[in-house]
NUBA-222072 format. One line per 10 residues: number of its first residue (from 1); for each residue x, y, z of C-alpha. Coordinates in nm, 2 decimals. Example, Ala and Ser with C-alpha at 12.3 -4.5 7.8 and 13.67 -1.06 7.14 Angstrom:
REM NUBA-222072
1 = 1.23:-0.45:0.78; 1.37:-0.11:0.71 .
***
This chain:
REM NUBA-222072
1 = 1.10:-1.02:5.23; 1.10:-1.26:4.94; 1.45:-1.36:4.81; 1.52:-1.29:4.46; 1.53:-1.61:4.25; 1.68:-1.67:3.91; 1.45:-1.80:3.62; 1.52:-2.14:3.48; 1.67:-2.23:3.12; 1.32:-2.15:2.97 .
11 = 1.30:-1.80:3.12; 1.65:-1.67:3.05; 1.86:-1.87:2.81; 1.57:-1.96:2.58; 1.49:-1.62:2.47; 1.82:-1.52:2.41; 1.88:-1.82:2.20; 1.59:-1.70:1.98; 1.72:-1.35:1.96; 2.07:-1.47:1.87 .
21 = 2.01:-1.51:1.48; 1.86:-1.14:1.48; 2.15:-1.01:1.71; 2.38:-1.17:1.48; 2.22:-1.04:1.16; 2.21:-0.67:1.29; 2.56:-0.69:1.41; 2.68:-0.83:1.08; 2.48:-0.59:0.84; 2.44:-0.29:1.07 .
31 = 2.71:-0.24:1.36; 3.00:-0.36:1.21; 2.94:-0.18:0.85; 2.88:0.15:1.06; 3.19:0.11:1.26; 3.39:0.02:0.95; 3.24:0.34:0.78; 3.33:0.56:1.06; 3.67:0.42:1.04; 3.69:0.47:0.68 .
41 = 3.58:0.84:0.73; 3.92:0.93:0.89; 4.10:0.79:0.58; 4.19:0.88:0.21; 4.08:0.56:0.05; 4.05:0.44:-0.28; 3.96:0.10:-0.44; 4.32:0.04:-0.56; 4.50:0.24:-0.29; 4.59:0.18:0.08 .
51 = 4.41:0.37:0.34; 4.57:0.67:0.47; 4.48:0.84:0.80; 4.42:1.20:0.77; 4.19:1.26:1.07; 3.91:1.52:1.02; 4.03:1.63:0.71; 3.72:1.49:0.52; 3.47:1.65:0.76; 3.65:1.98:0.69 .
61 = 3.66:1.94:0.34; 3.26:1.88:0.35; 3.20:2.23:0.52; 3.33:2.40:0.20; 3.16:2.12:-0.05; 2.90:2.36:-0.22; 2.76:2.04:-0.40; 2.74:1.85:-0.09; 2.52:2.12:0.08; 2.34:2.16:-0.25 .
71 = 2.22:1.80:-0.20; 2.16:1.85:0.14; 1.92:2.14:0.07; 1.75:1.93:-0.18; 1.71:1.62:0.03; 1.58:1.86:0.32; 1.32:2.02:0.08; 1.22:1.67:-0.05; 1.20:1.52:0.30; 0.99:1.83:0.43 .
81 = 0.74:1.84:0.16; 0.71:1.45:0.11; 0.67:1.37:0.48; 0.41:1.63:0.55; 0.20:1.54:0.27; 0.24:1.18:0.30; 0.12:1.19:0.68; -0.18:1.42:0.54; -0.27:1.22:0.26; -0.23:0.88:0.46 .
91 = -0.43:1.00:0.74; -0.69:1.10:0.51; -0.75:0.76:0.35; -0.71:0.59:0.69; -1.00:0.78:0.82; -1.22:0.73:0.52; -1.13:0.34:0.53; -1.11:0.23:0.85; -1.44:0.17:0.98; -1.56:-0.11:0.74 .
101 = -1.87:0.09:0.66; -1.79:0.21:0.29; -1.91:-0.03:0.00; -1.57:-0.19:-0.16; -1.36:-0.05:0.12; -1.14:-0.35:0.11; -1.07:-0.33:-0.27; -0.99:0.07:-0.20; -0.74:-0.04:0.07; -0.59:-0.28:-0.16 .
111 = -0.57:-0.04:-0.46; -0.41:0.22:-0.25; -0.16:-0.03:-0.08; -0.04:-0.22:-0.39; 0.21:0.07:-0.49; 0.38:0.04:-0.19; 0.47:-0.32:-0.27; 0.65:-0.21:-0.60; 1.02:-0.16:-0.60; 1.11:0.21:-0.61 .
121 = 1.28:0.12:-0.95; 0.97:-0.02:-1.10; 0.77:0.30:-0.99; 1.04:0.50:-1.14; 1.04:0.34:-1.50; 0.66:0.34:-1.49; 0.64:0.69:-1.41; 0.90:0.80:-1.65; 0.67:0.64:-1.93; 0.42:0.86:-1.79 .
131 = 0.60:1.18:-1.72; 0.84:1.19:-2.00; 0.92:1.49:-2.23; 0.90:1.32:-2.57; 0.74:0.97:-2.50; 0.56:1.04:-2.18; 0.17:0.92:-2.21; 0.06:1.26:-2.08; 0.25:1.48:-2.32; 0.12:1.25:-2.58 .
141 = -0.24:1.31:-2.49; -0.17:1.68:-2.43; -0.02:1.70:-2.80; -0.31:1.52:-2.94; -0.55:1.79:-2.80; -0.34:2.06:-2.95; -0.15:2.17:-2.67; 0.24:2.16:-2.58; 0.43:1.90:-2.39; 0.51:1.97:-2.03 .
151 = 0.87:1.91:-1.91; 0.76:1.71:-1.60; 1.14:1.56:-1.56; 1.36:1.81:-1.73; 1.25:2.14:-1.59; 1.42:2.22:-1.23; 1.12:2.32:-1.07; 0.88:2.07:-1.20; 1.12:1.77:-1.16; 1.12:1.81:-0.79 .
161 = 0.74:1.83:-0.79; 0.72:1.53:-0.97; 0.94:1.33:-0.76; 0.75:1.43:-0.46; 0.43:1.35:-0.62; 0.55:1.01:-0.74; 0.70:0.93:-0.38; 0.36:1.01:-0.22; 0.18:0.80:-0.46; 0.41:0.50:-0.38 .
171 = 0.43:0.52:-0.02; 0.11:0.66:0.12; -0.05:0.35:0.10; 0.19:0.14:0.35; 0.16:0.44:0.60; -0.24:0.43:0.53; -0.24:0.05:0.67; -0.03:0.15:0.99; -0.29:0.46:1.05; -0.58:0.22:0.99 .
181 = -0.45:0.00:1.25; -0.40:0.27:1.48; -0.75:0.41:1.44; -0.90:0.06:1.50; -0.74:0.02:1.84; -0.91:0.35:1.98; -1.20:0.24:2.20; -1.54:0.30:2.01; -1.71:0.40:2.35; -1.50:0.73:2.33 .
191 = -1.69:0.80:2.00; -2.02:0.70:2.16; -1.99:0.93:2.45; -1.89:1.20:2.24; -2.18:1.17:2.02; -2.41:1.17:2.31; -2.25:1.46:2.44; -2.33:1.65:2.12; -1.96:1.67:1.99; -1.93:1.78:1.61 .
201 = -1.71:1.55:1.41; -1.43:1.79:1.38; -1.43:1.85:1.76; -1.42:1.48:1.81; -1.12:1.43:1.58; -0.91:1.71:1.76; -1.03:1.60:2.10; -1.03:1.21:2.07; -0.86:1.08:1.74; -0.54:1.27:1.71 .
211 = -0.44:1.25:2.10; -0.49:0.87:2.08; -0.32:0.84:1.74; -0.02:1.05:1.84; 0.21:0.71:1.89; 0.09:0.60:1.56; 0.17:0.92:1.40; 0.51:0.94:1.55; 0.58:0.60:1.41; 0.47:0.71:1.06 .
221 = 0.64:1.05:1.10; 1.00:0.86:1.19; 0.95:0.61:0.93; 0.88:0.84:0.65; 1.13:1.09:0.73; 1.40:0.81:0.75; 1.28:0.69:0.41; 1.29:1.04:0.25; 1.65:1.08:0.37; 1.77:0.78:0.20 .
231 = 1.57:0.83:-0.12; 1.77:0.69:-0.41; 1.63:0.45:-0.66; 1.32:0.69:-0.77; 1.53:0.97:-0.82; 1.79:0.78:-1.01; 1.56:0.63:-1.25; 1.33:0.92:-1.29; 1.56:1.22:-1.29; 1.92:1.10:-1.24 .
241 = 1.95:1.39:-1.01; 1.89:1.63:-1.29; 1.84:1.86:-1.44; 2.18:1.99:-1.32; 2.17:1.95:-0.95; 1.82:2.03:-0.91; 1.69:1.67:-0.79; 2.03:1.54:-0.65; 2.02:1.41:-0.31; 2.26:1.31:-0.04 .
251 = 2.27:0.95:-0.12; 2.31:1.00:-0.49; 2.61:1.22:-0.43; 2.76:0.97:-0.18; 2.74:0.69:-0.45; 2.90:0.92:-0.69; 3.20:1.02:-0.49; 3.25:0.67:-0.37; 3.23:0.48:-0.71; 3.26:0.74:-0.98 .
261 = 3.54:0.93:-0.80; 3.69:0.66:-0.60; 3.71:0.85:-0.26; 3.58:0.60:-0.04; 3.71:0.78:0.28; 3.52:1.11:0.18; 3.19:0.90:0.08; 3.22:0.76:0.42; 3.26:1.10:0.58; 2.93:1.20:0.41 .
271 = 2.73:0.87:0.52; 2.84:0.97:0.89; 2.69:1.31:0.85; 2.37:1.18:0.71; 2.34:0.92:0.98; 2.39:1.19:1.24; 2.13:1.43:1.06; 1.88:1.13:1.05; 1.95:1.05:1.41; 1.91:1.43:1.51 .
281 = 1.58:1.44:1.34; 1.44:1.10:1.49; 1.54:1.25:1.85; 1.38:1.58:1.77; 1.06:1.41:1.65; 1.05:1.22:1.98; 1.11:1.50:2.19; 0.85:1.74:2.01; 0.59:1.45:2.03; 0.60:1.41:2.41 .
291 = 0.42:1.18:2.60; 0.09:1.05:2.49; -0.21:1.17:2.66; -0.39:0.89:2.87; -0.78:0.85:2.85; -0.82:0.55:3.07 .
***
């Protein structure tokens, strides 16, 4: 039996040295703030007051906080529709633009991807000029044609629809690129064999493309879900959470409680609950996805 030998410096210590900067950054900006936030969630703490330990009182208060549950409901609705529609739209774009057979394909890829390079604040400002009630471009065109303006951002139902639509426009290109990479990694021999066997396009998509794209779809699902639960800038610019609480999400509520109401401990408790919710959704998504089917 061959004895186990320890690796030399280049095999053991060198990789750790290369990882050390990332580990330090992750610990400084993720781990330590998370621990500090958890500690704050058990206190009553303001900017100009000393922290006072109150145990689970903040979490108990959350259970009866109607505004918190309203923002949670809004976040859930936004996440459900945005993530599902982004996945469908991004997959359609990826299927259309991944074969390098369409004329001007690279141009179209760039056009769909460019919005994802813009900051959400920029996107929100641009779409406010487009969807605004009085000065919006769409309403201006409607009025010049003799119609009435539409309250895209000030009607409680249309405001959510507008936010979801703009979110899809801004993010789908990013996930399209990820899905294109996944599609191009599928062996072409499988499609050739399916063609020889007389498989139809829908049958090939269901039997080959979707199973082999499962891991990539899972990545898109997890990333899009996390992004939707953290949505802030776009909503703050376009609707400011209004009208009323119609488009107010958990992150906006955390900001208001922490910096406008000066309740850092209570806001930290909200953040911890948000983190737990995102973690649970991620775990469920991994469990539901299951193991990827092997075709080798």
